[in-house]
ROTI-28862 format. One line per 4 residues: number of its first residue (from 1); their letters; for each residue x, y, z of C-alpha. Coordinates in Angstrom, 1 decimal, always signed. Each point is the difference from the previous one (the first is absolute). Example, Ala and Ser with C-alpha at 12.3 -4.5 7.8 and 13.67 -1.06 7.14 Angstrom:
1	AS	+12.3,-4.5,+7.8 | +1.4,+3.4,-0.7
END
This chain:
1	MRKR	+11.4,-42.5,-44.3 | +2.6,+0.7,+2.6 | +0.2,+3.6,-1.1 | -3.7,+0.5,+0.5
5	LFIV	+0.0,-1.8,+3.4 | +2.9,+2.2,+1.1 | -1.9,+3.1,-1.2 | -3.2,-1.2,+1.9
9	CILF	+2.1,-0.7,+3.1 | +1.5,+3.5,-0.2 | -3.3,+1.7,-0.5 | -1.5,-2.0,+3.0
13	LSIA	+2.9,+1.1,+2.2 | -0.3,+3.7,-1.1 | -3.8,+0.0,+0.9 | +0.7,-1.7,+3.2
17	TLVG	+2.7,+2.6,+0.9 | -2.3,+2.9,-1.0 | -2.8,-1.3,+2.0 | +2.2,-0.3,+3.1
21	CIPT	+1.1,+3.6,-0.4 | -3.5,+1.4,-0.1 | -1.0,+1.1,+3.6 | -3.0,-1.7,+1.4
25	SEKE	-2.4,+2.0,+2.1 | +1.3,+0.4,+3.6 | -1.2,-2.7,+2.3 | -1.1,+1.7,+3.1
29	SDSL	-0.1,-1.8,+3.3 | -2.8,+1.5,+2.2 | +0.7,-2.2,+3.0 | +0.1,+3.3,+2.0
33	GLES	-3.5,+1.1,-1.2 | +1.3,+3.4,-1.1 | -2.4,+2.7,-1.1 | +0.8,+2.7,-2.7
37	TDRY	-0.1,+3.7,+0.8 | +1.9,+3.2,-0.4 | +2.7,+0.8,+2.3 | +0.5,+3.7,+0.7
41	ELLI	+3.1,+1.5,+1.5 | +0.0,+3.6,+1.1 | +3.2,+1.8,+1.0 | -0.9,+3.0,+1.9
45	GLND	+2.9,+2.5,+0.6 | -0.4,+2.1,+3.2 | +1.9,+3.0,-1.3 | -2.5,+2.9,-0.6
49	VSTG	-0.1,+0.8,-3.8 | +0.1,+3.7,+0.6 | +3.0,+0.2,+2.5 | +1.9,-3.2,-0.9
53	KQIM	+0.2,-0.8,+3.7 | -1.9,-2.3,+2.3 | -2.6,+2.2,+1.9 | -2.0,-2.8,+1.7
57	DTQE	+1.4,-2.5,+2.6 | +0.5,-3.4,-1.5 | -2.2,-1.7,+2.6 | -2.7,+2.6,-0.4
61	AIEI	+0.0,-0.4,-3.8 | -0.2,-3.9,+0.3 | -3.3,+0.4,+2.2 | -1.5,+2.6,-2.4
65	IKMK	+0.9,-2.0,-3.1 | -1.1,-3.3,+1.5 | -3.5,+1.4,+0.8 | -0.2,+1.5,-3.6
69	LLNH	+1.0,-3.5,-1.4 | -2.5,-1.9,+1.9 | -2.8,+2.4,-1.0 | +0.7,-1.0,-3.7
73	VSGV	+1.2,-3.6,+0.2 | -0.7,-3.1,+2.1 | +3.7,-0.6,+1.1 | +3.6,+1.2,-0.4
77	TLTV	+3.5,-0.9,+1.0 | +1.9,+3.1,+1.0 | +3.7,+0.2,+0.5 | +2.4,+3.0,+0.5
81	SNGY	+3.1,+0.3,-2.1 | +2.4,+2.6,-1.3 | -0.3,+1.4,-3.6 | +3.0,+1.7,-1.6
85	YYIG	+0.1,+2.2,-3.4 | +1.7,+2.7,-1.6 | -1.1,+3.6,-0.6 | +2.8,+1.3,-2.0
89	ALIV	+3.2,-1.0,+1.6 | -1.7,-0.1,+3.5 | -1.0,-3.4,+1.4 | -3.2,+0.1,+1.9
93	DETT	-0.7,-2.4,+2.8 | -3.8,-0.5,+0.6 | -1.9,-2.2,+2.4 | -2.3,-2.1,-2.1
97	LNCV	-3.2,-2.1,+0.9 | -0.2,-3.2,-2.0 | -3.7,-1.1,-0.3 | -0.9,-3.4,-1.4
101	IYGA	-3.7,-0.5,-1.0 | -1.7,-3.1,-1.4 | -3.5,+0.0,-1.5 | -0.6,+3.6,-0.4
105	NDES	-1.0,+1.8,-3.4 | +1.3,+2.9,-2.0 | -2.8,+2.2,+1.1 | +0.7,-0.4,+3.9
109	ITAL	+3.8,+0.4,-0.5 | -0.6,+3.1,-2.1 | -2.3,+1.6,+2.7 | +2.5,-1.0,+2.7
113	VDEI	+3.1,+1.5,-1.8 | -2.1,+3.3,-0.7 | -1.0,+0.2,+3.7 | +3.5,-0.6,+1.2
117	NKDL	+1.4,+2.6,-2.5 | -2.5,+2.6,+1.0 | +0.1,-0.4,+3.7 | +3.7,-0.7,+0.6
121	NVSV	+1.6,+1.6,-3.0 | +2.4,-2.9,-0.6 | +0.9,-2.0,-3.1 | -1.3,-3.6,-0.6
125	LVSK	+1.3,-2.6,-2.4 | -2.5,-2.6,-1.0 | +0.8,-3.5,-1.4 | -2.4,-2.5,-1.1
129	TPSK	+0.8,-3.6,-1.0 | -2.3,-3.1,-0.5 | +0.4,-2.4,+2.9 | -1.0,-3.4,+1.3
133	YRLI	-0.5,-0.2,+3.7 | -1.6,-1.9,+2.9 | -0.1,+1.0,+3.7 | +0.8,-3.3,+1.9
137	TP	-0.9,-0.1,+3.6 | +0.4,-2.6,+2.5
END
């Protein structure tokens, strides 16, 4: 009888341990009232693809690209940074425009990138990630 009770106890503890190890569905707190959307990030290098050098002034490029962006999406956060990469043993220094866009779609981003490539002859790196967001204003 003791042996049977011991086995039942071991079995119960094993099951309890296994149940504790199984991940439960994530409990999400939505106290911020977040919405789901895609977040796009465009890194637009300002070096001309043909020459490898920056032809257009950075401020001029910002104004042109800003208007192209706003023709395709409802809003963007644009910052200027420096990008670096190798071509062979040569390190290339390139002014880069970082554009963060919420709530767009693949079609509008594709049309935007095609227009930037065609009109400015520069490279654009596109990143897309699922995101939760909410614009909070006073």
